[in-house]
C-alpha positions, 0 to 999 in steps of 0.5 A: 451761340447767340451773342458772341463774336465770330472768329476769323482767321486772317493771317498765317505765319511759319517757320519750320523745317518743312517750310518758312512760309505756309505756301511752302509748307503746305507744298511739302506736305501735299509732296509728302517731302519730309523735313528730317535728316540725321542732325547732330545734337551735340557739336561732338556729334555724338548725339546724331538722331532724325530730326527736323531742324531750321537749317537756313534760318535768317532772322535778319530784317526781324531783329537786330543784333542787340535784340537776338543776344537777347531772346532765344532761338525759340523766340526769335522763330516766334517774333519772325512767324508772328511778324509774317501773320501780320503782315498776312493780315495787312497790320493790326487794325485796332486799338492798341489796348484792343489787341492781344497776343497769346503764345503757347510754348512747351520749353521755352528758353531750353537752348539758352538754359544748356548754353548758360549752365555754368556761365550764366549772364545778365541775360540768362534769365530773361532768355529762359522765361516761357512768356519771353515769346509773348513779350516780344511780340507786344512790344514789337506790334504795340499790344496793350491789352492781355498778354498771356503764355500757355504751356500744356506739353504737346498741346500748348499752341492748340490751347492758345489758338482756342483761348484767343478765339474765346477773348475775342468771342467774349469781347476781351480783344478785338484782334489776337496774334496767337501761336506756338514756338519751341526749339528743343534740338539740344543733347539733353532734350534729344537724350531724354526723350530718346532713352524714354522710348519716345522718340526715334533715335535710328532710321536707315532712312532719316527721312521716313523716320516719322511714321503716325499710325503704321506698323513700323512706327518707332517714335516721334522725330523732334522738330523745332519752329513757330506758327502763328494766326492772326485771328479777329472778329469776323465783322470787322475783318469784313468791314475792312475787307480783309482776306479771310482765310477760314473761320475758327468755330470751336474749342474743347479742352479735357484733362485725362487725369489717368498718367504723366506720359501716357493717355488713357488707352480707351481714348475717353478723354481725347473722344471727349475733347472732341465732342466739346469742341464740335458741340462748341462750334454747333456742329455734329460728327457727321458733318466733319470733313477731315481731322488733323491727327495729332498722330505723334507715331508712338504707340500708345498716343496712335492707338488712343487717337484712333479708338477715340476717333473710330468711337466718335465718327466711326470706324474709317468714316472720316478722312484723317492726316497726321502732318507730324509725318512731314513736319516732325514733332515740335512740342508746345509748337505743334498744335499751332502749325496744325491750326496753320495746316489745318486753316490751309486745308479748310482753304484749299479744299484738300486734306494733305496725305500722311507721309510714309504710311506703308501698312496702317496699323490693323488697330487703328480703324482710320481712313487715312488720306495717303498717296495724294491729296484728297478732295474735301466738301466745305464744312468744319475741320478738327485738329487734335493736340493730345499731350503728356500730362493728359492735356487735351486741346481740339479746335475746329475751323470751317469755311470762311463763308459760314 
């Protein structure tokens, strides 16, 4: 723990169906207001599933008409959310070479890819690049330090946050704009996940289609968006009088090495990942005040994560929230969005409830927060991401007073 810089969170920005600002997102979470509705994934209306689209996205003021033609929707969302995070931080207060950008995305420019099939234009290739978001944010905010992109499926955003923290700790940067973005609401993506049985395709009440850990769960609900944080050296943030939302204290990453799309049934990799994150934070499981679960609403993932949580913390020993019941599953975005949610939980001293959880799967021995937000004391809070490919990532946030 000695000889490394402490890391502060000084900026937050989001664009998702559940809210275009952190405040709006938080209101949706504590009020259990789902962003899901029936969504037509194609112009003909032949692919209509529950989803969490952004219906009122307006990038005017962030991107010019020319820039919009050059950027996939996923990147447009990233540019806006990152700009909001930088504004929330009061700007970037270090030299350009001491700034960095780390983005996470699972699907990159998938909309541009589908739209350009058979008729690619001169900008087709640049719109597809997974690292396009990192480029646009770096150029927009004069970042001449490291600019990186991570793609580890649904753990991409969490890996990005953790690697950004490590960069600051090691002295490679003083300020990092970090987050995740994906806009996968395309017919091909929807049909692929739907036919694989991972995604809800039919539901009488689309708003309650996402039901993590519930006996009636039927899969995840696809979402789009972007979420970004500004991380700074804590000493520099305090020296400039910045508002510190929370501190980022721990990071763990493991691989299941088990199956391309299924987690290890006993959750061993997930448990090891949480243990590494807590050890990195210099804390223990009994100090944790809240767990922000990956909670996709798919049976295999829910059971594996539940086993991991109950094995590490004890059955029903720690409050657990699954925000995808409100936000849907944004794939590479998810970990970054839930990092923002976890920061808000730390800042507000509240664990938001899990929406639509009416009957907990008895195989999941978890203390799920339901109905109303629950007060949590100051202390470490952990956020989990467990992805296709067996990629596991966890980050730990704590009070800015530690």
